[in-house]
N, C-alpha and C positions, 0 to 999 in steps of 0.2 A: 409175710412171715420172714424174718431175717434169721440166718444161721448164727450170726454173732450179734449179740445185743449188749450194749453197755448200760442198759436200763438198770435202775436201782432195784435191788432184790425186793420182792414182795412175796415172801414165802411164809406160810403158816406151818410151823413144824411142831406137832403136838406130842409125838412120842420119840423116844430115843432107843438106841440099840441095847441099852442096859435093862429096859423094861421087859419083864416076863409076860408074854401074851399067848393066847391060845393058838394063834397062827404065826408062822415064821415069815409070812409074806411081807414084802415091803412094797407099798403101793404109792404111785404118783397120781393125784387127781389134778387135771388141768381144767379149770372152770373159773369163769368170771362172774358166776352167779353166787353172790354172797349167801343167800338163803340156802341154796343147794349145798354149798360148802359146809355150812354150819350143821345141816342135817347129816351129811355124809360123815363128817368128823364125829358127830354124836353117835352115829351107828357103829363106827369102826374103832373108836378110841380105845376100847377095851378088847379088841379082837386082833388087830395087826398094826404094824408101823404104817403111818400115813403122812405123806407130804402133800401140801396143796400149793400149786402154782396158779396165780390168778390171771394169767394170760398165756398164750401159746409160746411167745418168745421165752418167757421164764420157764415154762414146761420143758422146752427144748434144752435150755441151759442146765436145768436140774438133771435131765436125763443124761446129759454128757458128764455131769459131775458124780452121779450115783448110779448104781444098778438097781432097777426096780423089777420085781417079779411080775407085776401087773400094772398096766396103765389104764386109768379111767379118764375119759375126756367128754366134756359137754359138747353135744352136737351143735349148739347154738352160740359158739364163741362170738362175741360181738365185734371186737376190735381187730381180730387177727385172722380174718378171712374165714374160710370154712374149716370145720374140724378135719375134713378129709385131707386138706393140704397139710395140716399139722401131723396127722397120722402118716402121710406119705413121707414127710421129712423125717419123722422118728424112725420109719422103716429103713432109711438110708444109713442109720447107725447100726453097725454089724451086730451089736449085742441085742438089738431090738427087732431084728428081721422076723423073728417068730414069737416074740413076747405077746402074751394074751392082752388084747385091748378090749375094754368095755366102753361102749358109747352110751351116754345118758341122753335121752331125747324126749321131747314132748310129742313130736310128729316128724316123720320122714317121708318124703315122696318115694315112689318106687325107684326113681333114678338115684336118689341119695342112698337108698338101701343097697342097690346094685354096686355103687361105688364103694361102700363099706365092705361088701363081700369081696370085691376085688382086692381091697387093702388088707384082707385077712383079719377083719374084726371078729373077735370071738363071740361077743354077745352084745346085743342092743337092749338096753333096759329102758322101758317107758316109765315116765313119771306119772303119778307118784309110785314109789316102790317102798316096800317095808324093809326094816332092818334085817329080818330073817331072809327075805328075798336076796338082798345084797350079799349077805354072808354065805348063803347057799351057792350063789353064782361064783363067788371067790373060791369056795371049797371045791366046786366042780372044776374050775380052771386049774387049781393047784394039784388035782389028782391026775391031770394029763401027763 
């Protein structure tokens, strides 16, 4: 994972700040799983602002350019090392030292779970999850 990437932007931006939505949260999803991205977008499009970065380098770049209230990250990023490395790098940005992070996972080993706890991950969501589950997690994190 590189801190500075000159990679072509590959961002799906589906909502803007002029849209009136039930939640004021601005969420960054970092995931290279196209199916998960489509589902998450479908779940949240009418609930909050959502940006989707399709790899960890772009996620880091977008986190530097915008302020997100919550970051969601796929535990199984393929090309960019482990999600834990991405989270650790995001935690080096002062604005994200305590930002709630949601990890989306199929399966985590006990060691991976312990690493995520150490990195102050707020919630680990197991796939599959429902729209209501995801919205409830976001509401719970927003109430903190």
